[in-house]
Structure formats: structure tokens, C-alpha cells
N, C-alpha and C positions, 0 to 999 in steps of 0.2 A: 504493500500500500504506499510505500515510500515514493513510488513513481507518481501516484496521484497528487501527493503533496508537492513534489517538485514541479509537476505540470501546473498546479495552481499558482505557485510562485512565479514561474516563467511567464504564464499568461498575463498575470498582473504587470510584470515588468515590461512585457511586450507592448501592451496597450499604453502604459505610461510613456514609453519611448515614442510610440506612434503619435500620441497626442502632443508631445513636445515638438515633434517634427512639424505637425500641422500648425502649431502655434507660431513657430519660426516662419513658416511659409506665409501665414496670415500677416505677420508683421512686415515681412519683406515686400509683399504686394502693396501694402499701405504706406511703405516708407517714403515714396516720392512726395506724398502729401504731408509727411512728418519728418523732414530732412534733419532736424536737430535732435532727434532721439539718440541718446547715448547707448553704447553697448551694455553698460551696467544696468540701465533702466530695463532694457530688454531681458537681460539675464535674470534680473530680480523677479520678473514675472513668473518664472518657473517655480519659485518658492510659493508664491501666492496662489498659483494654479493647482497646487498639489491636491488640495482637499476635493475640488471638483473633479480633477483627473482621476483620483482614487474612486470617487463615488461613481463616475461614469464607467470606469473599468469594472467595478463591482457589478453593475447592471449586466454587463456582457458576460462576466465570469459565472454569475449565478446559473444561467441556463446551461453553460458548459459543464458545470458540476452535476447538474441533474442528468445530463446525457451520460456522463461518465458513471454515475451511480447505477443507471440502468444497465450499462455495459458490464459492470462488475458481476452481475448475476447471470451472465450467459452470452448475450449478443455483443461480445467485445469488439470484434472486427467491424461489424456493421456500425456500431456506435462511434468508433474511431473515424470512420468515413463520414458519418453524419457531422462529427465535430469539425472536420476540415471544411465541409460545405457551409456549415454555420459561420465559421470564422470568415470565409470568403464573402458571404452575404453581409456580415457586419462591416467588413472593410469597404464594401461598395456603398452601403448606406451611410457610413460615417464620412466617406469621401464626398458623397453628394451633399450631405449637410454642410460639410466644410466649405466647398466651393460656393454653395448658396450663401453662406455667411459672409464670405469674402465679397461677393457681388452686392449683397444687401448693405454691408457696411460702407462700401464704396459709394453707394447712391444715397442711403438713408442715415448712415452714421450709427447703425445698430445691427446686431445679429438677428436671427429669426425671432419674431415676436408675434403677438396676437394680430397685429395689423397685417403682417405678411401672411399669416394663416388665413385671414379673411379674404385676401386677394386670390387664394387658390380656388375660390368659388368661380373665378373667371379665368380659366386656364389660358384662353387665347390671348387675353390682355397681359396676363402674367408672363407668358412666353415672349410676347412682343417687347415688354419692358426689359426682360432679361437679355434681349439681343443687343442692347446698348452696352453690355459688358463684353470684355475681350474673350469671346468664346474659345478661340484657339488656345489662349493662355490657360483658361479654366480646364479645358479638355486635357491639356498637357499635365496640369497639376493633379487632376483626378487620376489619370492613368499612371503617372509616375508614383504617386503615393500608394495606390492600390497594388501595383505590381511589386513595389519595394516591400510593402507590408506582407504580401503573400510570400515573397522570397524569404524574408526574415522568419516568418512563422513556420514555413515548411522546413527550413534549414536548422532552426535552433529551438523551436518551441513545440511543434506538433508531438502529440503523445505517442511514444514508441515503447513504453515500458510494459511490464506485466502486472496484471491486477491480482497478485497473489496475496495471501494473508488469511487469517482466521475470519470466520463469519462475523464475529462481533466487531472486528476491525473494519470489515467492509461496510458495516452498518453505521458505526460510530464516527469514524474519521470523516466521511462525506458530510454527515450531519453537523459535525463541529465546523468544518470548512464553510458549509452553507450559512451557519449562524454567524461566523466571523465575517463572512462576505457581506451578509445583511447589515451588520453593524457598520462596516466600511461604507456601504452604499448610503447609509443614513448620515454619515459624517462623524461617527463616534457615538458615545453613550451620554452625551450632554443632553440638557433638557430640550434643546431645539435642534432640528435637523440642519444639515449644511445648507447654506443659501448662496445665491449668486454674489451677494455682497462680500463673501469671503475672498473672492478673487480680485476685488477692487483695491488698488494700491497706489495708483499714480494720478497726478493732475492731468494726465493725457488720457482722454477717453479711449483712444485707439488701443493703448496698452491694457487697459482694464478689460476691454472687449476681447482682446487676444487671450487674456488669462482665464476668461470664462469659458469653460469647456463647451464646445459646440454640441456634442452629443447630449451632455447633461442639460444644457439650455433647451435643446429641442424637446427632450422628454418632459422637462419641466413646463414648457409652454403647452404641450399637448395635455398634460395632466392637471394643469391649474385652470379653474374656471375663469373665464375672461372678465367676469364682472365682480370678482372678489376685490373690494376696495382696499388698496394698500394703505396700511396705517403709517407707512414711512413718509406720507405727505402731511402728517398732522403736526403742526407747529404751534398753533394758538387755538383757543376755543372758537367754535364756529361763529358765535356772535361777533367776535372781534374781527374775524375775516370778513363777515358781512359788512360791518361798519367801515372797514378799511376800503373796500371797493366802493361803497357809497360815498365816502369822503373824496376819493379820487375822481369819480365821475361828476362831482359837483363843482368842478373848476369853472371859474367865470368864463362865460362865452362872449364872443365878440358880437358886434352888430353886423358882422359881415353877411351880406346876402349875395349868394352866388348868382341868383337870377331875380328879375322883377316879375317874372311870370308866375301865376298862382298855381297852375297845373301843367308844368312842362312835360313834354314827352321825355321819357328817361330810357337811355340805352346804356347798358353795362357791357363792355367788351372785356372778357377774361382771357388774357393771353397766356397760353400754355408755357410755363417754365421760364418766363422772362425775368432775368435778374437785372437789377439796376446797374450792376457793374458792366454789363454789356453795352450800355447806352452812352453816347457821347456826352449827354447832359450831366452824367454822373462820373465822367472821367474815362469812359471806355475808349480805348485808342488802339486800332481804328474802331469806329462805332459800327455796330451791327444794325443800328436803328436810325438811319438818316431821316426817314419820314417823320418819326415821332420826335426826334430832336428838333426838326424844323417846326413841327406843329406847336411846340411850347412857346414859340415867339408870339403866338396869338391865342394862347390857352392858359389855363390856371394849373400850375404845377405844384404838387406836394412833394418836397424834396426828401422828406424823412418819413416815408410810408413803409409799413412792414407787413409781411404775410404772417398769418397766425400760426401756420404749420408748414408742412413741406409736401403735402399731397393735394390733389384736386378736390377730393371729397371734404377735406378739412377746410380748404379755402372757400368752398361753396357754402358750407354751414356758417362760416364766419361772415361772409358777405350778405347772405340772405337772412340769417337768423341772429347775427351778432354774437354767435356762440364760439368761444375760442377753441382752437384745436387741442385735442387731448394728447398727452404724450405718447400713448401706446395703443390708441384705438381711434375710431371715427364714429361720431354720434349718428351720422346718417345711415350707418350699416345696421342700426338697431331700431326696428320698427317701433317698439314700445317706448323708446327714448325720443327719437326725433318727432314723434307725434305730440310731445309735450313742449316743443319749441314754438316760438313765434316765427312768423315769416313775412317778408316785405309784401308779397302778393296779397296777403290777407288785409294788411293795413292800408295799402294803396287802393284796394278795391272800394273802400268806403269813400274815396275821392273820385270814383268813376274810372279807375284804371283797369285795363285788361292786361294781364301778365302772361308773357310767352317766353319760352326757352328754346334756343336754337343751337344745334350742334351738327357737325357732319359725321358724328360717330354713333355710338349706341347709347341712347338715353336711359336704358335699363341698367347700365353698368353701375355697380356700387349703390344700387337703390336710388339713383339720381331722380328718376321720374317720379317714383313714389314719394320721395321726400319733398320734391317741389310741388307736387299735387297738394300735399298737406299744407304747404306754405302759401297756397292761394294761386298758383299758376294753373291756368286753364288750357293753355295750348302748348303743344310740344312738337318740335320738328327735328328730325335727325337724318341720318344718311339716306334712309328710304325716301324722304321727302326732297332732300337737296339734290339727290341723284348726281353726285360728282363724277366727272369724267376721269379724274385721277384720284388715287387714294393711297394712304399709308396703311400700316397695320391697325392704326387706331381710328381711321376714318378718312373722309374726303379732304382734299386740299382746301386751305382756308379761303382761297379766292372764290370757290363755289359756295361756301357758306355765306360769305358777304354778298355775293350776287343774289342768292336766294332771299336773304333778308331784305335787300333793297326792293326786290320785286314783290315780296309778300307784304311788307310793312305799309306799302302805299294803299293797301286795301283795308287796313285796320282803322277802327274807330279811335279817334284821339280823345283824351290822352292815352298813351300806351306805355307799357313798361316791358322792355325786352332785355334778355341776357343772351349774349352770344359767346359760346365757348369754343375757342380755336383748338386745333389738335396737331397741326403740321409740325410744330416744334416739340412734339412729345418724343421722349426717348423711344426707340433707338436712333432717332434722327436719320431715318432712312429715306426721306423724301428726295425725289430727283429734282433738286433745285439748283440754280447757278452756284458754282463754287467760287464765292467771293473771297473767302478766307482759306488760304492754302498753307499757312505756316504757323498754325496755332495747335499743332499736335492733335490730341484726342478731342479737343474742343471744336475742331473744324466743323463737324456735322451740326453741332449745337448752334454755333454762330451763323452758319449758312441758312439753317431753317428759321432762326430768329430773323435774319435779314429778309428772307422771303415773306414771312408773316408781316413784318414791318411794312413792306411794300404793298401787301394786300390791304392792310389797314389804311395806308395813305390813299390808295385808289378808291377804297370804299368811302372815305370821307369826302373826296373830291366829287364823287358821284352823288353822295347824299346831299351835298350843298345845293344841288339842283332840284331837290324834291321839296314839295310844299311843307311837309312836316318838319323839315330841318330848322326852320326859323324859330320854332317853338320847342326845340330839343336841347337837352343836356346829355352829353355823351361822356361817360366815365370809362377811361381806359386804364386797366391795371392788370396785374398777373394773378393767376390762381395760386401760385407759389413761385419762389425763386428756384435756382438750381445750383449745384456745386460749381458748374461752369459759369463764367469762363476761367475762373482763377482757382479751381479745385478747393473750394471752401469746405470746412468741416461743418457738420450739421448744426452745431451749437453756435457758430459764429454769427454775429449780428449781420454781417454782409451776406450770409446765406439766406437771410430773410428780408433783405432790403429789396423792395420792388417799387416801380413807379406808380403814381396816380396822377393822371392828366385828365382835366375836365375841359371839354370843348363843346361846340354846338352853338347854334344861332341864339339860344336863350341865355347864354352866358353873359353876365353883366360886362359891359364894355370896359368898365374901370378895372376889371380883374384880368383882362387879356394881357398876357406877357408877364403876369405876376407870379411870384413863387412864395409858398407858405412853408416855413421850415419847422414848424411845430411838429413833434413826432406824433403820428397817428397810425392806426392799423386797420386791417380789413374789418374788424369787429365794429369799427366806428361808422361804417357806411350806412347802416340802417338809420341811426340817429341823424346823420347828415342829410340823407335823402328825405326822411319823413319831415324834418324841419323845413324843407323847401315847400312842402305842400300843406303845412300846418297841422300835421298829425302828431300827437304826443307819442314819444318813444319810450315811455316809462316801462313798458313790458320787455324792453331790451336792456337788461340789467348791465351788461358789459359794454354797451355802446354809448358813446358820448359825441357831442358836436365839437366843432373847432374851438379850442381854448384860446382866449385872447392873449394869455401870457405863455410864451414859448417855454419858460422855465418851469411851468406847472403842468404842461402837457406831457403825455406819456403814451407808450405803446408796449404791448406785452405779447410774447410768442412762446411756443413750447417746442421742445425736441424730444428725443426718445425717452430720456429720464431727467428732464430739467426744464428750465425756463429762462428767458431773457426779458429784461425790463429796461426800457429806455425812458429816462425821465429828465426832461430838460436837456442838459449837455452831458449827463452821466449815463453810463450803461452798466448794468449788472447781469452777469450770466451765472446762474446757479445750477450746479450739477447735483441732483438729488441722490444719486448713488454714492457719490463721494462725501456728500454733506459739506461741500465746500464751494466757494465761488471759483470759476474759471477766469472771471474778470469782475473786479480787479484781482490781480494775482496776490496770493498770500503775502502779507507784509506791506502791501500798498494801500491798505484800508484806512479809514478814519471814521469818526462818529457819524458823519453825514452818510458815507457809503454804507456803513453798518446798518443804518436806518433803512436805506433803500434795499439792502439785502433782505432784511426782515419783511419789507413790503413784497418783494419778489416771491419769497417763500409763502407768504400769506395768500397772495393771489393764486399761486399754484395750488395751495390747499383748497382755496375756495372753488377753483375750477374742478378739481377732482371731486369734491363734495357735490357740486352742482350736477356733474355728470352722473355719478352713481346714485344720486337721489332722484333722478328722472326714472319714472316707472318703466321697467323693461318687460 
């Protein structure tokens, strides 16, 4: 029976080594975006990763022990063959999870989570998004890891001993090993089982994600109910959080009137993945958006405007319901929750507005149509209506969307409210558009598709100016979310959430054309801003506020995988909830004022989490 014990030890050692190799590969792939990471920081991760690596190894070893136990009592040769097949399957599964985590972190700044799990309900869209990743590199990584792991296992680990020994030994030893393995899987005999937080050790989110074992994380996500409210977001009593949000949204508002019209036609253009950094007006050089840059000379520009999250469904809920993006899920994916939200279409209806949503993709994706129906939208138009002559994996080219809206909107009763959602600049940036950018590496496709959409918007606006409805129209141009391109931003960085907001149209007050407002605002403020134009109270949009007259009192709030950013006046706080520390300001650079803003950031994050989980599901 000594051979069984040796195999148990070798199998643990094998998977610990395999996970360490995967961790190193993960770091190496992410290193170009983290060039100042030291060797010591990377090596230190192996120590902090050990608990989760052991737990994940134990999950795998448990089944192997059960197979061996069966083999002890007769079918030894068959069970040994079964063991090898089992290990091969595990290597393949672990390899697939690993390359998925590499791709997800590259795009979302996190490993597999409940949000990623929810996207598996839409395999076509999930595959299309994955195509923005370097497929050849990921295929090589997967193949190399799997083949190397198989070689090591076959050569040095695979069970080749004899299962001799007395009957009591054949019964007791496997039982003891199963019990010990179970304790290891739990993380020891302490009161609480091992958690993901045990792997967090660095101020750098990438290193913490690398240390969090991919297999353990995957199993944990599948086994944890998505709606279990995490207590790690509890910082103050709920009433204090409520009061803090109320205080912030009561900032003095200016007498600024965007329009003199009482019921202007309202058009919102949500541009897929448009980062402010790609635009000339925000320092992008060369600019991917010459049309929008030129437009600002006769439009109202908000220079410090921020996306609430980093996916389309998050941005849509922020714009339409004024509800901030949740760190690890999306409210419009839960019927029982989004049905408790307010919606612009409902409130504008009382002023005679007809609300419509236009896209050249699939409006059923991510519950979009169902959510907007609840929010008072009565008409929906997608790829089947637009009938584009050219399309990407996510839908028709934007030029066909804009042409359809121009044709269709002329027949609508005024005033109307339209949201147009573009998609040509959606990853994997595979649209056949002119290659204007040739020397920006991986960002080429992104910048070229943004440049195409910019041209389509410019053409749309020129044609719209000839329509009778335009003179009574306000057109809001913003992004659904930003993107890590063009400068490979981390998911938590404020620049990763910085997007444009441009207001134009014939109903825009002449005195505001060419003006810039630098007070920080976010997508969640749009409901209050829009409703104030038509004289509707926005009190039901708790997170939404109008334009604050004092730039130093104005603020914006956003979330990422496990944290939040807060821009207040000239200050920015970025709170990493896993580390329980600020990423900005860096440790040692704080002061009483910044400490106060950090407390506010955490309080808002808590308030959001409570609001989300308190919605009936």
C-alpha cells in the first residue's frame, strides 16, 4: 500500500507544479501591460497561491483516490487506465479554464466570474467576443501546457506500483488519505474554509488574479449562488450610506438650461466601446474621431464624463435607469430585479413621448428588449428591420443603422425619444473598414472601427440637419462603455472609464454651442439631466443628479470587478475591495481630505451592493 501513498504525494506535487507553470504563463501574457512588475513580486505570488493551489489539487486528487480504492479490490489494471484518462481530461479542462482566464483578464480585468457565466447563455456572442483575443497564442499555450503536463504525468507520476497489503490496510489507508485530502480541499481545520482573499497580496490586481487558482475560482463560481450578498462590502450602517448618497446628490444646481424648448425630440447615440483617449479633443494623437472632434466646435462638450461599468448591459441600465453598474453582475440580466427599476421611457411618456430603441444587432441579447419594455420603450428595431447589406458578428454596419433611423424617424409623432446602439466597433473589431491606423499594434482594429463609426455619425448628423424634426432635437452622443484600447488601460483605471458626452441638435441653446463643462458626471446622471429638460421630477432616480454649478462639488462614480472609482472635484479615489486598500492615491500619499473621500467611495459601493441585492429577484 506504500505505492498508493507515494502516488498520492506525487499527484499533489504534480498539480502544484502545473498550477505554478500556469500562473507564470498568466503573468507573462499580462506583463506588457504591467512592465514595472519586479521578479520578486512575481515570485512572492507562489507563496500566497499555495492555499488555493492545494485546495484545487485536492479536488482533483479526491476522485483519483476513489478510483484507486476500487482498483484495490480487483479491477486494478482497468482502474489504472481509467486514472490516466481522468488525468488527461483534467489537464484539458484546466487548460481551457486557464486560457479563458487569460483572455477575460485581458479584456475585463478579472478571471471567470458570474458575469462571464451569464454570457454563456449567448454562445454566438461569447465566441465573437473571444475572437478579439490572440487565438493562435491561446491555442499554443493550451497545447503546450496540456502536452507538457501529460508528459510529466506519464513519465514521473502515473501509478505503476502494486496494490498489495492486508485487507485492513486496503480499507484504512485510502480512507485516511481521503479524509486528509478533504481537509486540504477545505483549506485546513480552521473555522472558515479557504477563500479567494487568501491569494491577494499585492497592490497590483494582476498579480492577485494570477495567484488566485483558476480551477478553484471556476469551481467556486459554479458552486456559489450568484445572489449571495457579500458582506465584504459592509463598511457603515445602511442608514449612513443612504444619507451619504442623499447628501451628494443635493449639490447646488446651476440655472443652466440646455434648451429653450419645452419638449425637444431626444436622441441618444450609444457608441460601442468609444474611449475618450481615442479622440483628438481629449489628446488622442492621431485622432480616430475627426467628425466628433469637429462637431464640438458647435456643440456642448462634457469633458469629464464617465461610464458606470465596462459592458453594454451595464451602460444601458445606467443611462436608462440611472442605476450604477454592479461589480460582478448586471441588473438587466435578472428579471425580478430590473422590473423594480425606473426607466426614462416611462417618465417621458407622461410628457407625450414615444420611446424607441434601434440597433443593427439582436435586441434579445442580454435581456435588452425585455428590460427596455419594462422601462417604457414601445418600439424596437434590430437587424431584421434594418436589413444591413454588410455585417459583423454582432450585427449590421453602423451606416445602415443610421440610415434606417433617418428614414423611420420622419414618420414618428413628435416629440420622440430614440436610443441608437452602434455595434461596428465591438470586439473582435473584424469589420472590413478602411485601415487608417497601421502602426498601433493590437489597437489597429479598434481605432479603425472607431474611425468608421465616427464617419457614420458625422454623415448621419449632416443628413439629419435637413429633416424637419432636427430643429427641435437634442442629440446626446456618448459611449456605452470605454475600452482598454487605445492605451491598454487596466480595468480599474479612471481612463478606462472616461468617455465623451457631446450634446448637439437644433434645440441646443445657442449660448452653449462650443462650450465645455468640466464638472465630473457619469452615465447615471443622464436621467436627471434629461427629465429636467421636460420638467419631470427625477426623485425616483436615486443615483442620478443634474449638472452641479460648483465643479469642486460635482462627482462621478464607477465600478470594476471588485472595487470602485470616485471622482470628486479635482480628486480621484480608486478602491480595491479585495485588497481593502486604495489603488489611488497610492499608500503613503493620503491625507485627511483623501481619507474622507475614500470613506465616501466605500460607502457608495456598499450602498450600490445593498440596493442591488435588495431588489426583489
